[in-house]
C-alpha positions, 0 to 999 in steps of 0.5 A: 106344402104338406110333409107326410111321414110315419111317426119317428121317420125324421119329419120333425128334422125336415120340418125344421129345415124347411121352416128356415126357408125365408119364404116358407113357414112350417109350424109345429104339429097342428092336430086340429084338421080332423076336429074342424072338418068334423065340426064344420061343413064344406062352407063353414059359418065363420062365427062358429069356425072362429069359436072353435078356433078359440078352443084349440090349444094349438093356436095358443102354442103357435102364438096365434090369435083367432081375431087375426085369422078373422081378418082373412075370412070371408063369407062363402069360403070353403072349409079348406080356404078357412083352414088355410087362413089359419096357416096364412096368418101364422106365415104372415106373422113370420113375414113369409109368403107360403105355409106348410104342415107336418103332422104325422097323425094326418097319415090316417086322414089322407082323403081329408087332406085331398079334399081340403087342399086340392092343389097341395104339394106333398113331400113324403119322407120314408124311413126304414120302418125297423129303425122308426120302430126302434125310435118310437118304442123308446119314446118317453112316457107321456110324449105320445097320446095313446089310443086304442091302436097305439103300437106297443111292440115291433109288429104293432108298429109295423102295421102302422108303418105299412098301412100309412106308407102304402096309403101315402104312396097311393096318394102320390100315384093319384096326384102325380109327380107334379104334386108328390115327391118321395124321399128317404130319411137315410138319404136326407141325413147323408146328403141334406143339401142335395135332398133339400135342393130336390125339395126346393126345385119341386116346390119352386123355392130357392134353396138357402144355406140357412136351411141347414144351420138349425143345430143349436138354434131349436129349443128342445128343452121340453122335448126329450124325444127331439134331442137329435135336433141339437146336432147336424143331420147324423146318419146311423142314429138308429140301426135295427141291425145291431139294436133290434132283437132278432125276434122283433125283426122277424115280427116286423118283417112278418107284417111288412117285409114285402114293402121294405123290399119294394122300397129297396131296404135290406131284409134279414134272412128268411124274410117272407115275400108277403105278410104271413098269416099271423102278420095278416091277423095283426094288420086286420086287428090294427085296421079295425082298431084304428077305424073304431078310434076314428069313428069314436073321435068323429062322434065326440067331435060332432057332439055338444060334448066337444065344446064342453071339453074344450072351453075357450082359451082366448 
């Protein structure tokens, strides 16, 4: 199961609840899929694959040994199967039969997810982009790795939100309702049990009350941006109506009012029916910057410099 969602859309809350299911292991964000995909072929050399795994800090954070992953690898595996072995090893270490992923960065790599995991189930969590923007723009410095396309204002975040939500919904139309489930953050925090039961039915999992009992059991001492996990699901933690300036509301809606409306979200007065000329320019700039960033990352990950910058960690 792959949890999709734009950053600050509640995907961490959903991950924590899903991970408490006795059959499903959903680790913290992985980040490594594009690196491995750019460095390895469709049928990777297993020694080179393991060598790359030893250079990934995520495995150390997951308390996972590449040597344990080796036992699940076999010649001729596809890259998706080899990567899946990493998650399977993580799940097995927690006595769980199934695994998932929650990495918002992968919203920019949806074709890669489809290629690696052709049978994956997708759960797409959507939040009102203006509330997500409030949360994102208030994050402490150093929490998010900044790129050339890092949003710095409401309109910049609107570009990311609109682009990624639309792309994930297009994926949903491609794979169909049997593999794609869409839900709203607002409904998740208002009726967590009901929404979790929907997900469990979709994914053929048994709902377990323990999935709701996360408050007070999640270590967020080193994560200042995740302090809301100390409490049960709580509606209204961010509300653009009273916390976002009229100028920022207008700037966001210049880019994304039509998608907000299509999703059923309330609009401020005088909202445009489609991106304005300025909104379209912002979107074009965002797409150019993100494309350039991904191209530069690809070039680095394909080069010998990647291994020099990522020495073995174990």
